[in-house]
SERO-4910 file (N, C-alpha, C, O; in steps of 0.05 Angstrom, whole numbers):
BEGIN
 pado doro    nc1    nc2    nc3   cac1   cac2   cac3    cc1    cc2    cc3    oc1    oc2    oc3
  Unk    A     17    -24      0      0      0      0     18     25      0     34     29     18
  Unk    A     15     42    -20     31     66    -22     23     85      0     -1     90      4
  Unk    A     43     96     14     37    114     36     52    141     34     46    160     48
  Unk    A     72    142     16     88    166     13     83    178    -14     85    164    -34
  Unk    A     78    204    -15     73    218    -40     93    241    -42     97    256    -23
  Unk    A    106    243    -66    124    265    -70    125    272   -100    115    257   -116
  Unk    A    135    296   -106    138    304   -134    165    319   -136    177    326   -116
  Unk    A    173    324   -161    199    338   -165    193    366   -174    185    370   -197
  Unk    A    196    386   -157    191    414   -165    212    423   -185    233    411   -187
  Unk    A    206    445   -200    226    455   -219    252    462   -204    252    471   -181
  Unk    A    275    457   -217    301    463   -205    303    492   -196    295    510   -210
  Unk    A    314    496   -172    319    523   -162    295    536   -148    298    557   -136
  Unk    A    272    522   -148    249    533   -133    253    528   -104    264    507    -96
  Unk    A    245    547    -87    249    545    -58    224    536    -44    201    541    -52
  Unk    A    228    523    -21    205    512     -5    190    535      8    203    553     20
  Unk    A    164    535      6    148    556     19    145    551     49    144    528     57
  Unk    A    144    572     64    141    569     93    114    558    100     94    564     87
  Unk    A    113    540    121     88    527    129     65    547    135     42    541    130
  Unk    A     72    571    145     51    590    153     36    601    128     14    612    131
  Unk    A     48    598    105     36    608     80     18    587     67      6    592     46
  Unk    A     16    563     78      1    541     66    -25    536     80    -27    540    105
  Unk    A    -45    528     65    -71    521     77    -68    493     91    -50    479     85
  Unk    A    -87    487    109    -85    461    124    -84    436    107    -71    417    115
  Unk    A    -97    436     84    -97    412     67    -70    409     51    -64    387     42
  Unk    A    -55    431     50    -31    430     33     -7    419     50     -2    428     72
  Unk    A      7    400     38     30    387     52     55    403     48     71    406     67
  Unk    A     59    413     24     84    427     18     80    444     -7     64    437    -25
  Unk    A     94    466     -9     93    483    -33    121    493    -40    138    495    -22
  Unk    A    125    500    -65    150    511    -74    145    536    -91    125    538   -105
  Unk    A    163    555    -89    160    581   -103    184    586   -121    207    582   -113
  Unk    A    178    595   -146    199    601   -165    204    631   -167    192    646   -152
  Unk    A    221    639   -185    226    668   -189    208    677   -212    205    662   -232
  Unk    A    198    700   -210    181    711   -232    174    740   -226    189    754   -213
  Unk    A    151    748   -235    142    776   -230    141    782   -201    133    765   -185
  Unk    A    150    805   -193    152    813   -165    125    811   -151    123    804   -127
  Unk    A    103    817   -166     77    818   -153     64    790   -150     47    786   -133
  Unk    A     74    770   -165     63    743   -163     83    723   -173     88    721   -197
  Unk    A     95    708   -155    116    688   -164    102    662   -170     83    654   -157
  Unk    A    112    647   -190    101    621   -196    103    602   -173    123    604   -157
  Unk    A     84    584   -170     85    566   -146     73    539   -154     60    536   -174
  Unk    A     79    519   -137     67    493   -141     64    481   -113     81    483    -96
  Unk    A     41    468   -108     37    456    -82     21    430    -84      6    425   -103
  Unk    A     25    414    -63     13    387    -62     -7    387    -39      0    393    -16
  Unk    A    -32    380    -45    -53    377    -24    -65    349    -27    -64    337    -48
  Unk    A    -76    339     -5    -91    314     -6   -118    318      8   -121    336     24
  Unk    A   -136    300      2   -162    301     13   -173    272     16   -170    257     -3
  Unk    A   -185    266     38   -198    240     42   -224    239     26   -241    257     29
  Unk    A   -227    219      9   -251    217     -8   -261    188     -9   -247    169     -1
  Unk    A   -285    185    -18   -297    158    -22   -310    157    -49   -332    145    -52
  Unk    A   -297    169    -69   -308    170    -96   -286    164   -116   -262    164   -109
  Unk    A   -294    160   -141   -275    154   -163   -262    180   -172   -271    202   -165
  Unk    A   -241    178   -188   -228    201   -200   -248    217   -217   -249    242   -216
  Unk    A   -264    203   -233   -284    217   -250   -303    234   -233   -309    257   -240
  Unk    A   -313    222   -211   -331    237   -193   -317    260   -179   -328    281   -175
  Unk    A   -292    256   -173   -276    277   -159   -272    301   -178   -274    324   -170
  Unk    A   -265    295   -203   -262    316   -223   -287    332   -225   -286    357   -227
  Unk    A   -310    319   -226   -336    333   -228   -340    351   -204   -350    373   -206
  Unk    A   -333    341   -180   -337    357   -155   -319    381   -156   -328    403   -148
  Unk    A   -294    378   -165   -275    400   -167   -286    421   -187   -284    445   -182
  Unk    A   -296    411   -209   -308    429   -230   -330    446   -218   -331    470   -222
  Unk    A   -348    433   -203   -371    448   -191   -361    470   -172   -373    492   -171
  Unk    A   -340    464   -157   -330    484   -138   -319    508   -153   -325    531   -146
  Unk    A   -302    503   -173   -289    525   -187   -309    541   -203   -307    566   -205
  Unk    A   -329    528   -215   -348    543   -232   -367    559   -215   -381    577   -225
  Unk    A   -368    554   -189   -386    569   -171   -371    595   -162   -384    612   -149
  Unk    A   -345    597   -167   -330    620   -159   -331    642   -180   -329    637   -204
  Unk    A   -334    667   -171   -335    690   -190   -308    694   -203   -287    688   -192
  Unk    A   -309    703   -228   -285    710   -243   -266    686   -247   -242    689   -249
  Unk    A   -278    662   -248   -262    637   -251   -271    621   -275   -295    616   -278
  Unk    A   -252    611   -291   -258    593   -313   -244    567   -307   -222    566   -296
  Unk    A   -257    544   -315   -245    518   -310   -248    501   -335   -268    501   -349
  Unk    A   -227    485   -341   -228    467   -364   -216    440   -357   -196    439   -343
  Unk    A   -227    419   -367   -216    392   -364   -199    387   -389   -209    387   -411
  Unk    A   -173    384   -385   -154    380   -407   -150    350   -414   -135    344   -432
  Unk    A   -164    333   -398   -163    305   -405   -144    288   -389   -132    297   -369
  Unk    A   -142    263   -398   -125    243   -384    -96    252   -383    -86    264   -402
  Unk    A    -83    248   -360    -56    258   -356    -39    237   -342    -46    227   -321
  Unk    A    -17    229   -355      0    208   -345     18    219   -323     35    236   -328
  Unk    A     15    208   -299     32    215   -277     51    191   -271     45    169   -279
  Unk    A     72    196   -256     89    174   -247     73    155   -230     79    131   -229
  Unk    A     52    165   -216     36    148   -199     15    132   -214      4    113   -204
  Unk    A      9    141   -239    -12    127   -254    -28    148   -271    -20    170   -274
  Unk    A    -51    139   -281    -68    157   -297    -84    177   -280   -100    168   -263
  Unk    A    -79    202   -285    -94    223   -271   -109    240   -290   -115    231   -313
  Unk    A   -116    264   -282   -131    282   -299   -118    309   -297   -110    318   -275
  Unk    A   -115    323   -319   -104    350   -319   -126    371   -324   -142    368   -342
  Unk    A   -127    391   -307   -147    412   -310   -133    439   -310   -110    442   -302
  Unk    A   -148    459   -320   -137    486   -322   -156    505   -309   -180    504   -314
  Unk    A   -147    523   -292   -163    543   -279   -152    570   -285   -128    575   -282
  Unk    A   -169    589   -293   -161    616   -297   -178    634   -279   -202    631   -278
  Unk    A   -165    653   -266   -180    671   -248   -167    699   -249   -143    702   -252
  Unk    A   -184    719   -245   -174    746   -245   -167    754   -216   -180    746   -197
  Unk    A   -146    770   -214   -136    779   -188   -127    807   -190   -123    817   -213
  Unk    A   -122    821   -168   -112    849   -169    -85    852   -184    -79    873   -194
  Unk    A    -69    830   -185    -43    832   -199    -44    822   -228    -24    821   -241
  Unk    A    -68    814   -237    -71    805   -265    -83    777   -266    -90    766   -245
  Unk    A    -87    767   -290    -99    740   -292    -80    718   -284    -57    718   -292
  Unk    A    -90    700   -267    -73    678   -258    -82    652   -272   -106    647   -273
  Unk    A    -63    637   -281    -69    612   -294    -58    589   -277    -35    589   -268
  Unk    A    -75    569   -273    -66    546   -257    -70    520   -273    -90    516   -286
  Unk    A    -50    503   -270    -52    475   -281    -55    457   -256    -39    459   -237
  Unk    A    -74    439   -257    -79    422   -233    -81    393   -242    -97    386   -259
  Unk    A    -63    377   -230    -64    348   -235    -80    335   -212    -74    339   -189
  Unk    A   -100    318   -219   -116    305   -199   -112    274   -202   -111    263   -224
  Unk    A   -109    261   -179   -105    233   -178   -118    221   -154   -116    232   -132
  Unk    A   -132    198   -157   -145    185   -134   -135    157   -131   -135    142   -151
  Unk    A   -126    150   -107   -118    122   -101   -127    115    -73   -123    131    -54
  Unk    A   -139     91    -70   -150     84    -44   -172    104    -37   -191    107    -53
  Unk    A   -170    116    -14   -190    135     -6   -178    163     -3   -186    179     13
  Unk    A   -158    168    -20   -144    194    -19   -143    207    -47   -136    194    -67
  Unk    A   -150    232    -48   -146    248    -73   -121    264    -70   -117    278    -50
  Unk    A   -104    263    -90    -79    278    -91    -82    301   -111    -90    297   -134
  Unk    A    -77    326   -102    -81    349   -119    -56    365   -120    -47    377   -100
  Unk    A    -44    366   -144    -19    381   -148    -25    404   -166    -34    401   -189
  Unk    A    -20    429   -156    -29    453   -169     -5    472   -175      9    479   -156
  Unk    A     -2    479   -200     18    499   -207      4    525   -215    -15    524   -230
  Unk    A     14    547   -205      1    573   -211     21    593   -220     44    595   -210
  Unk    A     13    609   -240     31    630   -251     14    652   -264     -8    647   -272
  Unk    A     25    676   -265     11    697   -280      8    689   -309     27    678   -321
  Unk    A    -15    695   -321    -19    687   -349      2    697   -367     11    683   -386
  Unk    A     12    722   -362     32    734   -380     59    719   -377     76    721   -395
  Unk    A     63    704   -355     88    689   -351     85    660   -358    104    644   -356
  Unk    A     61    652   -366     55    623   -369     73    609   -390     83    587   -384
  Unk    A     78    622   -413     94    609   -434    122    602   -424    133    582   -431
  Unk    A    133    619   -406    160    615   -396    161    592   -377    183    580   -373
  Unk    A    139    586   -364    139    565   -343    124    540   -350    124    520   -334
  Unk    A    110    540   -373     92    517   -379    107    490   -378     97    471   -366
  Unk    A    130    488   -391    144    462   -393    152    452   -366    147    428   -360
  Unk    A    164    469   -349    173    459   -323    150    453   -304    152    435   -287
  Unk    A    127    467   -307    104    461   -291     93    434   -298     86    418   -281
  Unk    A     90    429   -324     80    403   -333     97    380   -324     88    359   -316
  Unk    A    124    383   -326    143    363   -317    140    357   -287    140    334   -279
  Unk    A    136    379   -272    133    375   -243    107    361   -237    106    343   -219
  Unk    A     86    368   -251     60    354   -246     62    324   -253     51    307   -239
  Unk    A     75    318   -276     78    290   -284     94    274   -265     92    249   -264
  Unk    A    111    287   -249    129    272   -231    115    262   -205    128    249   -189
  Unk    A     90    268   -201     75    259   -177     78    229   -174     70    214   -191
  Unk    A     90    221   -151     97    193   -146     86    183   -120     86    198   -100
  Unk    A     76    158   -120     67    145    -95     84    120    -90     86    104   -108
  Unk    A     95    118    -66    112     95    -60    105     85    -32     95    100    -15
  Unk    A    111     59    -27    106     49      0    130     55     19    126     56     43
  Unk    A    153     60      7    177     66     23    193     87      9    200     84    -15
  Unk    A    199    109     23    213    132     11    239    124     -2    245    133    -24
  Unk    A    254    106     11    281    100      1    281     79    -21    300     76    -36
  Unk    A    258     64    -24    256     45    -45    257     59    -72    263     46    -93
  Unk    A    250     84    -73    249     99    -98    277    106   -108    280    113   -131
  Unk    A    296    105    -91    324    112    -99    335     91   -118    331     67   -113
  Unk    A    349     99   -139    362     79   -157    381     61   -141    382     37   -147
  Unk    A    396     72   -122    413     56   -105    412     68    -77    416     92    -74
  Unk    A    407     52    -57    405     63    -30    423     49    -10    418     48     14
  Unk    A    445     38    -20    464     24     -3    475     41     20    476     33     43
  Unk    A    483     66     12    494     84     33    473     91     54    480     93     78
  Unk    A    449     95     45    427    101     64    423     77     83    419     80    107
  Unk    A    423     53     71    418     29     87    440     26    108    434     20    131
  Unk    A    465     30    100    487     28    119    485     49    141    490     44    164
  Unk    A    476     73    133    473     95    153    452     87    174    457     89    198
  Unk    A    428     78    164    407     72    183    414     47    200    406     45    224
  Unk    A    429     28    188    438      5    204    456     14    227    456      3    249
  Unk    A    473     34    221    493     44    241    479     57    265    492     60    286
  Unk    A    454     67    262    440     80    283    433     61    306    426     70    328
  Unk    A    434     35    300    426     15    320    445     15    344    437     10    367
  Unk    A    470     22    339    490     22    362    493     50    372    506     67    359
  Unk    A    481     56    395    482     82    407    504     84    429    510     65    442
  Unk    A    515    108    432    536    112    453    524    115    481    499    115    483
  Unk    A    540    117    501    530    121    529    514    147    530    517    165    513
  Unk    A    497    149    550    478    172    552    492    199    552    482    218    539
  Unk    A    515    201    565    529    227    567    540    237    539    546    260    536
  Unk    A    542    218    521    552    225    494    530    227    473    535    232    450
  Unk    A    506    222    482    483    219    463    477    244    447    473    242    422
  Unk    A    477    267    460    470    291    445    490    298    423    482    305    401
  Unk    A    516    295    429    536    300    408    534    279    386    538    286    362
  Unk    A    528    254    393    525    233    373    501    239    355    503    236    330
  Unk    A    479    248    367    455    254    350    461    276    331    453    275    307
  Unk    A    475    297    340    482    319    323    500    310    300    496    319    277
  Unk    A    519    292    306    537    282    285    521    265    264    527    267    240
  Unk    A    502    249    274    486    233    255    469    250    238    466    245    214
  Unk    A    457    271    249    440    290    234    457    303    212    447    306    189
  Unk    A    481    311    218    499    323    198    506    303    176    506    310    153
  Unk    A    511    278    184    517    257    165    493    253    146    497    250    121
  Unk    A    469    253    157    445    248    140    441    271    120    435    266     97
  Unk    A    445    296    129    443    319    111    462    317     88    455    322     65
  Unk    A    487    309     94    507    305     73    499    283     54    502    286     29
  Unk    A    490    261     65    482    238     49    459    245     30    460    238      6
  Unk    A    439    259     40    416    267     23    425    285      1    417    282    -22
  Unk    A    443    303      7    454    322    -13    470    308    -35    467    314    -58
  Unk    A    486    288    -26    504    275    -45    491    253    -62    498    248    -85
  Unk    A    471    239    -49    461    215    -62    433    218    -75    424    199    -88
  Unk    A    420    241    -72    392    241    -82    385    267    -97    361    275    -97
  Unk    A    404    279   -110    398    304   -124    376    299   -145    359    317   -150
  Unk    A    377    276   -158    358    270   -180    329    266   -169    310    267   -185
  Unk    A    326    262   -143    299    258   -132    284    284   -128    260    283   -124
  Unk    A    298    306   -128    285    332   -125    283    340    -96    286    324    -77
  Unk    A    277    366    -91    278    377    -64    255    368    -47    257    369    -22
  Unk    A    232    360    -58    210    350    -41    218    323    -29    214    319     -5
  Unk    A    229    305    -45    238    279    -34    259    284    -13    259    271      8
  Unk    A    278    302    -18    299    308      1    288    318     28    297    311     49
  Unk    A    268    336     26    254    346     49    242    324     66    245    323     90
  Unk    A    228    305     52    215    283     66    236    264     79    232    254    101
  Unk    A    258    260     65    279    242     75    291    254    100    297    240    120
  Unk    A    296    280    100    307    294    124    287    294    147    295    290    170
  Unk    A    262    298    140    241    298    161    239    271    174    238    269    199
  Unk    A    238    250    157    236    222    168    261    215    184    260    204    206
  Unk    A    285    223    173    310    217    187    312    232    214    322    221    234
  Unk    A    302    257    215    303    272    240    285    259    261    293    257    284
  Unk    A    262    250    252    244    236    271    256    210    281    244    196    297
***
């Protein structure tokens, strides 16, 4: 049963602060762009008991009930996780028209919603990297199983079994945390910054 979800944000995009995210959103990334509105992408999930087709219809109804908003179903969309649906949302805002591409995917009783947003005038410059990021949505049962080779990670986690005496524990923990940060940086660049964030979070816990 897949329990971990991640995607590969465009290179160079920075992680958004948790206080800027809504409760349903797990993580977001922000790129460089117009000063008044920077391109962004975020991952949200929702507990559901309906099919993808029904979920798309529900999302459509929500967006079409909003003023100054247009919604389009762009059809079947191949994700790393499987067959999803790609939709497009356009809305007017004080800084100009905003265009969003949204990938929808349902597995088990969870809907995964990956949304990229950009000013319409900047859309052409960001279209390719947004689509690639949306397509990268991945579900795995084990975070490290997704790595092409995880020998060094396995050795690292095996080494945590032998702990030092209590008086040396704090220094040891700090040293292990530093080792893990280096390992993530050296061994998983191709996995993208969302995977790296999850690996560090899991390792820290």
